[in-house]
N, C-alpha and C positions, 0 to 999 in steps of 0.2 A: 504494500500500500504506500502510495506517495501522496503527501499533502503539500499544498502550495499556498503560501501567504500571498494574496493578490493585492491587498491594500491595507492601510492603517488609517484610522480616523482618530484624531487626538484633540484634546483641549489645550495641551501644552507641548509646543514644538521642541522644547528643551529636553524632553524625556524619551524621544524616539529618534532613531536613525536606521538606515539600512537600505536594502535594495528594492523594497516594494514602494509603490507610490504612497505618499503620505498626504492626507487631507486634514486641514486645520478647521475646526468648528469653533464658532464664537461662543456657544453655550451648549449645555447638555442636550437640550431638545433638538437643536440642529445636528448635533453629533449622532444621536440615535436615528434621526431621519436619514442622514447621509449613509450611515452604516446599513440600514435596512434597504435603501434604494440600490446601493452598490451590490449588496449580497443578492438581491433579486435579479439585477441586471446581469451579474456575473455567474448566476446559478451556483452560489456558494453559501457558506454559513457565517454568521456573525459570532464572534467570541469576545466577551468582555473581560478585560484584565482587572477591572475594578480599581484602576489607578488613573482614570481619565483617558484610557486607551481602549479602543475596539480594534480588532483585526478581522479581516475577511479572509476565510480559508476555503480553498477548493479541495474537497476530499475526493480523491480519485480511487 
C-alpha cells in the first residue's frame, strides 16, 4: 500500500514545510472548507493533526 500526501492546509505557515502544496487559511472555518473541497476534488481523505494543520492523503 502506498499513501501520498497531496496537500497541506494550515493556519500557521511557520509550522509546515515540504514537498506537497501548502495552502494558508485565514481562520479555522476557511481551513476546514478548503480541506474538504481539496479532498473531494482530489478523491482523497482529510486528516487533522490537531495543531492547526490538515493534510490531504490519497490512499492507494
